[in-house]
C-alpha positions as CSV (number, residue, x, y, z in Angstrom):
1,X,19.8,9.6,-16.9
2,X,17.5,12.0,-15.0
3,X,13.8,11.4,-14.4
4,X,12.8,14.0,-17.0
5,X,14.8,12.2,-19.7
6,X,13.5,8.8,-18.6
7,X,9.9,10.0,-18.8
8,X,10.5,11.6,-22.2
9,X,11.9,8.3,-23.5
10,X,8.8,6.6,-22.2
11,X,6.5,9.1,-23.8
12,X,5.5,10.7,-20.5
13,X,5.9,13.9,-18.6
14,X,5.6,15.0,-15.0
15,X,2.1,16.2,-14.1
16,X,3.0,19.6,-12.6
17,X,3.4,23.1,-13.9
18,X,7.1,23.8,-14.4
19,X,9.8,24.5,-16.9
20,X,11.6,21.1,-16.7
21,X,15.2,20.7,-17.8
22,X,16.9,17.5,-18.8
23,X,19.0,17.6,-15.6
24,X,15.9,17.5,-13.4
25,X,16.1,21.2,-12.5
26,X,13.9,24.1,-13.4
27,X,11.6,26.8,-12.1
28,X,7.9,26.5,-11.3
29,X,5.6,27.9,-14.0
30,X,2.4,29.9,-13.4
31,X,0.2,30.5,-16.4
32,X,-2.9,32.7,-16.1
33,X,-5.0,33.0,-19.1
34,X,-8.2,32.1,-20.9
35,X,-9.1,28.5,-21.7
36,X,-9.5,27.3,-25.3
37,X,-13.2,28.1,-25.3
38,X,-12.9,31.6,-23.8
39,X,-13.7,34.6,-26.1
40,X,-10.0,35.8,-25.6
41,X,-8.6,32.5,-26.7
42,X,-5.8,32.9,-29.2
43,X,-4.3,35.9,-27.5
44,X,-0.8,35.8,-26.0
45,X,-0.9,34.3,-22.5
46,X,1.6,35.7,-20.0
47,X,3.4,33.4,-17.6
48,X,5.5,33.8,-14.5
49,X,8.5,31.7,-13.4
50,X,8.8,30.8,-9.7
51,X,11.3,29.1,-7.6
52,X,13.0,25.8,-8.2
53,X,10.9,22.6,-8.4
54,X,11.6,19.2,-6.9
55,X,11.0,16.9,-9.9
56,X,10.9,13.7,-7.7
57,X,8.4,15.2,-5.4
58,X,6.1,16.3,-8.2
59,X,6.2,12.8,-9.7
60,X,5.6,11.2,-6.3
61,X,2.7,13.5,-5.4
62,X,1.1,14.2,-8.8
63,X,2.2,11.4,-11.0
64,X,2.9,11.5,-14.7
65,X,0.9,11.5,-17.9
66,X,1.2,10.7,-21.6
67,X,3.1,13.3,-23.6
68,X,2.0,12.4,-27.1
69,X,3.3,14.9,-29.6
70,X,0.9,16.8,-31.7
71,X,3.5,18.7,-33.8
72,X,7.2,18.9,-34.4
73,X,8.7,21.8,-36.2
74,X,12.3,22.5,-37.1
75,X,13.9,25.6,-35.7
76,X,14.9,28.2,-38.4
77,X,18.6,28.1,-37.5
78,X,18.8,24.3,-37.8
79,X,19.7,23.8,-34.1
80,X,16.9,21.4,-33.4
81,X,13.1,21.2,-33.2
82,X,10.2,22.3,-31.1
83,X,7.6,19.7,-30.3
84,X,4.4,19.9,-28.3
85,X,1.1,18.4,-27.5
86,X,-1.8,18.4,-25.2
87,X,-4.7,16.5,-23.7
88,X,-7.8,16.8,-21.6
89,X,-9.6,20.0,-22.2
90,X,-6.5,21.9,-23.5
91,X,-5.3,22.8,-20.1
92,X,-2.7,20.0,-20.0
93,X,0.2,19.9,-22.4
94,X,3.8,20.2,-23.1
95,X,6.3,22.1,-25.2
96,X,9.8,20.9,-25.6
97,X,13.0,22.1,-27.4
98,X,14.9,19.2,-28.9
99,X,18.5,19.0,-30.2
100,X,19.0,17.9,-33.8
101,X,19.3,14.2,-32.6
102,X,16.0,14.5,-30.8
103,X,17.4,14.7,-27.3
104,X,15.9,17.2,-24.8
């Protein structure tokens, strides 16, 4: 089992901006947009994908944090669910696509 899956099973996530995949691969993620208290909050926020991330390095350097879900919604086609949550001041969070059995 990869680190991303291990962390998910433990209710945690890597503390680094990236699009993590269950096989410990994925691109860096850069989100530029207003915070939750900004007048433009609620508007679509663009993001950019970067190069590949090193999951082990991110965990070693930045650690992990709790990934408590705030919502879980079924996908319209029945292929699984979307779950997400956040913490802090709204600048830390996660969004995950789950298979019907709950796996990443």
